[in-house]
Structures are given as structure tokens and as C-alpha cells.
C-alpha positions in Angstrom: -18.5 13.4 1.8 -21.0 10.6 3.0 -19.0 7.9 4.2 -20.1 4.2 5.5 -17.8 2.6 8.1 -18.5 -1.2 8.6 -17.0 -2.1 11.7 -18.3 -4.3 14.8 -15.9 -3.1 17.3 -17.5 -0.4 19.1 -14.6 1.6 20.5 -12.8 1.7 17.0 -15.7 2.2 15.3 -16.1 5.4 17.4 -13.1 6.4 17.2 -12.9 6.2 13.2 -16.0 7.7 12.9 -15.4 10.8 15.2 -12.2 11.3 13.3 -13.9 11.5 10.2 -16.5 13.6 11.1 -14.0 16.2 12.6 -12.3 15.9 9.2 -15.8 17.3 7.6 -17.2 14.1 6.4 -20.5 12.5 7.3 -19.9 9.0 8.6 -22.4 6.3 9.2 -21.4 3.4 11.1 -23.1 -0.3 10.8 -21.6 -3.3 12.3 -23.1 -6.1 10.6 -22.1 -7.2 7.1 -25.6 -8.2 5.8 -27.1 -5.0 7.0 -24.4 -3.0 5.4 -25.2 -4.6 2.0 -28.8 -3.8 2.3 -28.1 -0.2 3.0 -25.7 0.4 0.1 -28.4 -0.9 -2.2 -30.6 1.6 -1.1 -28.6 4.8 -0.4 -25.7 6.3 -2.1 -22.4 7.1 -0.5 -18.9 8.3 -1.6 -16.8 5.7 0.1 -17.1 2.5 1.8 -14.7 1.4 4.9 -15.1 -1.9 5.6 -13.5 -4.4 8.2 -13.1 -8.2 6.9 -13.9 -9.4 10.2 -17.5 -8.6 10.9 -20.8 -10.4 11.7 -23.2 -11.3 8.9 -21.5 -11.0 5.6 -17.8 -10.8 6.2 -15.9 -8.0 4.4 -14.9 -9.8 1.4 -18.2 -11.0 0.7 -19.7 -8.1 1.0 -17.8 -6.2 -1.2 -18.0 -9.1 -3.7 -22.0 -9.2 -3.3 -21.9 -5.1 -3.8 -19.8 -5.5 -7.0 -22.3 -8.2 -8.4 -25.1 -5.6 -7.5 -23.0 -3.2 -9.8 -22.5 -0.8 -7.1 -19.4 0.9 -7.9 -18.6 2.9 -4.9 -14.9 2.8 -3.8 -14.3 0.5 -0.7 -11.4 0.7 1.6 -10.7 -2.5 3.3 -9.6 -1.2 7.3 -8.4 -4.5 8.8 -5.9 -6.4 10.9 -5.8 -9.0 8.3 -2.1 -8.0 7.1 -0.6 -10.8 4.8 0.4 -10.0 1.1 -2.1 -12.7 -0.1 -4.7 -11.4 2.3 -4.3 -7.7 0.5 -4.6 -9.7 -3.1 -7.4 -11.4 -1.8 -9.1 -7.9 -1.0 -8.3 -6.0 -3.9 -9.3 -9.0 -6.2 -12.7 -9.4 -4.4 -13.6 -5.6 -5.7 -11.7 -3.7 -2.9 -10.0 -0.3 -4.3 -7.7 0.1 -1.5 -6.3 -1.9 1.7 -4.9 -0.4 5.1 -3.9 -2.5 7.8 -4.5 -2.0 11.6 -2.8 -0.1 13.5 -2.9 2.9 11.0 -2.2 6.5 11.3 -5.2 8.6 11.1 -3.8 11.0 8.7 -3.4 8.0 6.0 -6.6 6.7 6.5 -7.8 10.3 5.5 -5.8 10.7 2.8 -6.9 7.6 1.2 -10.3 8.1 1.6 -9.8 11.4 -0.1 -7.8 9.9 -2.8 -10.4 7.2 -3.3 -13.4 9.9 -3.6 -11.2 12.1 -6.2 -11.2 8.9 -8.7 -13.0 9.8 -11.9 -16.0 7.7 -12.3 -16.5 5.5 -14.9 -19.2 7.1 -16.8 -17.0 10.0 -17.9 -15.0 7.4 -19.8 -15.6 5.5 -22.9 -18.1 2.8 -21.8 -18.1 0.7 -25.0 -14.8 -0.8 -26.1 -13.9 -2.5 -29.2 -10.8 -4.5 -30.3 -11.8 -6.6 -33.5 -14.3 -8.7 -33.1 -14.5 -8.8 -29.0 -16.9 -5.8 -27.3 -16.8 -5.0 -23.7 -19.6 -3.0 -22.2 -18.5 -1.4 -19.3 -22.0 0.0 -18.0 -23.8 -3.2 -18.6 -20.7 -5.1 -17.5 -21.0 -7.5 -20.7 -18.3 -9.1 -23.0 -18.7 -10.6 -26.1 -16.9 -11.9 -28.9 -18.5 -12.6 -32.4 -22.0 -12.1 -30.5 -21.3 -14.7 -28.0 -21.5 -13.5 -24.5 -18.2 -14.3 -22.3 -18.6 -14.4 -18.6 -15.9 -12.8 -16.6 -15.0 -12.5 -12.7 -14.7 -8.8 -11.9 -11.0 -8.6 -11.7 -10.9 -10.4 -15.2 -13.2 -7.9 -16.5 -11.0 -5.1 -15.1 -8.1 -6.4 -16.4 -9.6 -6.8 -20.0 -10.8 -3.2 -19.9 -7.4 -1.6 -19.0 -6.0 -3.8 -21.9 -8.2 -2.8 -24.4 -7.9 0.9 -23.4 -4.4 0.5 -24.2 -5.2 -1.2 -27.5 -1.9 -1.7 -29.1 0.3 -0.9 -26.5 2.3 -3.3 -24.4 1.4 -3.1 -20.5 4.3 -4.2 -18.2 3.2 -6.5 -15.3 4.0 -3.1 -13.2 1.6 -1.1 -14.9 -1.4 -3.9 -14.6 -0.6 -4.3 -11.1 -1.2 -0.5 -10.5 -4.0 -0.2 -12.8 -5.9 -3.3 -11.7 -5.0 -3.9 -8.2 -3.8 -0.5 -7.3 -0.6 -1.9 -6.1 2.2 0.5 -6.1 4.7 -2.2 -5.1 5.7 -5.8 -6.3 3.4 -8.4 -4.0 5.5 -11.2 -5.7 2.7 -13.2 -6.4 2.0 -14.4 -9.9 -1.6 -12.8 -9.9 -1.1 -11.1 -13.1 0.1 -13.9 -15.2 -2.9 -16.1 -13.4 -5.5 -13.4 -14.8 -3.6 -13.6 -18.0 -4.1 -17.1 -18.5 -7.5 -16.9 -17.1 -8.5 -14.4 -19.6 -7.0 -15.9 -22.6 -8.5 -18.8 -21.7 -12.3 -17.1 -22.2 -11.4 -14.5 -24.9 -9.1 -16.5 -27.3 -8.9 -19.9 -26.9 -12.7 -20.8 -28.1 -11.9 -18.8 -31.1 -9.0 -19.1 -34.3 -7.6 -15.8 -33.8 -6.1 -14.7 -30.8 -6.3 -10.8 -29.5 -4.3 -11.2 -26.2 -0.4 -11.3 -26.7 2.6 -11.8 -24.7 5.5 -9.8 -25.3 8.4 -11.5 -23.8 10.4 -9.8 -21.1 7.8 -6.7 -21.1 4.5 -7.4 -20.6 1.0 -8.1 -22.6 -0.7 -6.3 -25.5 -4.3 -6.7 -27.0 -4.7 -5.9 -30.7 -6.4 -6.7 -33.8 -5.0 -9.5 -36.0 -2.4 -8.1 -38.3 
């Protein structure tokens, strides 16, 4: 597996790279976020391992820029910034996993391997439709009645998950796992906030609502009945 490690501390970078190489991977190290962004736009990697506090572009900005450039390589934040809100921020920026320092190297290897095993988006249906709402995953575009709707990356992912489950109620826990990759409840209103933003964009400008709240259960998207 080809891995890009973005870490500015030389001792930490050497330790991680050596361990990944010994585990059978090919690890390349870059110290600067701006240099890393240039590198991932010209060369393909299987997984990105990124510290948040790096020179040039910081880790969050690096991942946001990569996602804006349609780079879908799985990204693992490996950082000493460990608060729950910090983890939420990292995942909302487009990160796929978050591991805090200090860490067990066996866990890092397991998480890197898990990210690499995730099925690519192109193996799934790439155009989803619910009534007059259409989401094109490959083009990262959303339209309703032919009108373009601009969504932030996490809003787009949330809508994709809801549309793939058309007609089914998805609980808050299910959305945390599928959209934010949380297997615990971070006790924040991140789901509710994003549902509200999504509803304001895909429903409010139109006469008919597609996104519905199922009281005490979760959320569901379906065509008018």
C-alpha cells in the first residue's frame, strides 16, 4: 500500500514511516501542507496520514483543499489535538478517521488497513434520484427541478446517505456512523445542525418537502405521498 505521511516533526515522522515500511507498506513523508497538496494532485496514494499542526497549509485546510479538488483518497488525522470538538471538526473537514497521539502503532496499522479496504465510490450507483431531486456523486453536483444546489462536503455526504436509504428511517446513531464515522455519541448537535442546513437548501426554496423528521426516531427522505 502506498501511503503519504504529512508530519513536520522529524523524529515522529521517522518512527511512523519506519513502522509502516516494516509492515509492508511504502511510506513517503512530506513536512509541509502546501507541498503535500501539490504532491497528491500529481500522484495517487492509497491512504493519507496527516498531522493537523503542520507548516504551510494546516492539516484541516489540506484535507478541505484536497476534497475541493475531487481527491477522494482516504485521510487519517494523526494528531495531539484530541478534544471531541476537534475530532468533529476534522471529520467535517473531509477526514475519514481520527487518531490521537500518543497512540499504539498496532492501532494505526489497523486503521490504515481499514481505510484502504473501503470500497471505492465508483463501485456504487453514482446518480441518485428522489422525486425531482438528483445527486450526481461522480460530478459532485446536486439539482432539484434543474436548479443547482451548492452543498458543503459533509452536507453532500449526508444527503447521499439519506438518498441511498430512500424511504427508510435513519437514526442519529446510523448517521453518525455513516457520515462522520463515529462509533460513539460525541454529544454534539452535529447531525441536527447539518440536517437543518440541508433542509434549508433542498426543501425550503421549493413547495414540497422531501426530507422528514420522524419524531424520537430519526430522519427519512422520500418522494411526496
